[in-house]
C-alpha positions as CSV (number, residue, x, y, z in Angstrom):
1,X,20.8,-10.5,37.2
2,X,23.4,-8.2,36.1
3,X,24.3,-10.5,33.1
4,X,20.6,-10.6,32.0
5,X,20.5,-6.9,32.1
6,X,24.0,-6.6,30.1
7,X,22.8,-9.1,27.5
8,X,19.2,-7.1,27.1
9,X,21.1,-3.7,26.9
10,X,23.5,-5.1,24.5
11,X,20.6,-6.7,22.2
12,X,18.9,-3.5,22.4
13,X,21.8,-1.5,21.2
14,X,22.2,-3.8,18.2
15,X,18.4,-3.8,17.1
16,X,18.2,0.0,17.5
17,X,21.7,0.2,15.4
18,X,19.7,-2.4,12.6
19,X,16.9,-0.3,12.7
20,X,18.7,2.9,12.2
21,X,20.7,1.7,9.4
22,X,17.6,0.0,7.6
23,X,16.1,3.6,8.0
24,X,19.2,5.4,6.7
25,X,19.2,3.3,3.6
26,X,15.9,3.9,2.7
27,X,16.1,7.7,3.5
28,X,19.2,7.4,1.0
29,X,16.9,5.4,-1.8
30,X,14.5,8.2,-1.3
31,X,16.7,11.0,-1.8
32,X,18.4,8.8,-4.8
33,X,15.0,8.5,-6.8
34,X,14.2,12.0,-6.1
35,X,11.2,11.1,-3.9
36,X,12.2,14.0,-1.4
37,X,11.5,16.7,-4.2
38,X,8.1,16.3,-3.6
39,X,7.5,14.3,-0.6
40,X,9.0,15.1,3.0
41,X,8.5,12.9,6.3
42,X,5.7,15.0,8.0
43,X,5.0,18.0,6.0
44,X,3.0,18.3,2.8
45,X,5.1,19.5,-0.3
46,X,4.0,18.9,-4.1
47,X,2.8,15.4,-2.5
48,X,1.4,14.2,0.4
49,X,3.9,13.7,3.4
50,X,5.4,10.1,4.3
51,X,3.5,10.3,7.3
52,X,0.1,11.3,5.5
53,X,0.6,8.2,3.3
54,X,1.2,5.8,5.9
55,X,-2.0,7.2,8.2
56,X,-4.0,6.7,4.8
57,X,-3.0,3.0,4.0
58,X,-2.5,1.9,7.8
59,X,-5.5,-0.3,8.1
60,X,-5.1,-1.6,4.3
61,X,-3.7,-4.7,4.3
62,X,-2.6,-4.6,0.6
63,X,-1.1,-1.1,1.0
64,X,2.6,-2.4,0.2
65,X,1.3,-4.0,-3.3
66,X,-1.0,-1.1,-4.1
67,X,1.9,1.6,-3.3
68,X,4.5,-0.3,-5.4
69,X,2.0,-0.5,-8.2
70,X,1.4,3.3,-7.9
71,X,5.4,4.0,-7.5
72,X,5.9,1.8,-11.0
73,X,2.8,2.8,-12.9
74,X,2.3,6.2,-11.4
75,X,-1.1,7.6,-11.2
76,X,-3.3,10.4,-9.8
77,X,-6.7,11.0,-7.9
78,X,-5.9,9.6,-4.7
79,X,-4.7,12.9,-3.5
80,X,-6.8,15.0,-5.7
81,X,-5.6,16.2,-8.9
82,X,-1.6,15.7,-8.0
83,X,0.1,13.2,-9.9
84,X,2.7,10.4,-9.0
85,X,5.0,10.2,-11.5
86,X,5.9,6.5,-12.8
87,X,9.3,5.2,-11.5
88,X,9.5,2.0,-13.5
89,X,12.3,3.2,-15.6
90,X,14.3,4.8,-12.9
91,X,14.2,2.3,-10.3
92,X,15.8,-0.8,-11.6
93,X,16.2,-3.1,-8.5
94,X,12.8,-4.7,-7.6
95,X,13.8,-4.8,-4.1
96,X,14.1,-0.9,-3.8
97,X,10.4,-0.7,-4.3
98,X,9.9,-3.2,-1.1
99,X,12.4,-1.1,1.1
100,X,11.0,2.3,0.0
101,X,7.3,1.5,0.5
102,X,8.2,-0.3,3.9
103,X,9.9,2.8,4.9
104,X,7.1,5.2,3.9
105,X,4.5,2.7,5.6
106,X,6.6,2.9,8.9
107,X,6.0,6.5,9.4
108,X,4.2,7.8,12.3
C-alpha cells in the first residue's frame, strides 16, 4: 500500500510540474506577443479577461478554431466596439496560436 501511495504522489507531482510548465510557457507567449497589454487573467482591461473569453466559448465545440482565426485576422463586434488586432504578422510559429488559445480557454 505504501508503495502505491508513493507512486501516486510522484505521478501527481510530475503531472503538476508539467501543467505548471505548460501554463508558464503559454503565459510567456502572451507576454511576448503583447496580449497582456489589453487582457488579464480575471479582470477586464481594454479587452475582455481571459476568464470571460473562456466562459463565453466554453460550450462551443469549435471555439479553438474560431479564436485562432480571430487572433490571425483580427475583428470586432463580439465584445461590443472593442477591436482585436490581427496578429498574423507577429506570430510566425503556427503552434503558438494553439498554445495561446488552449491556455485562454483553460481559464476559470
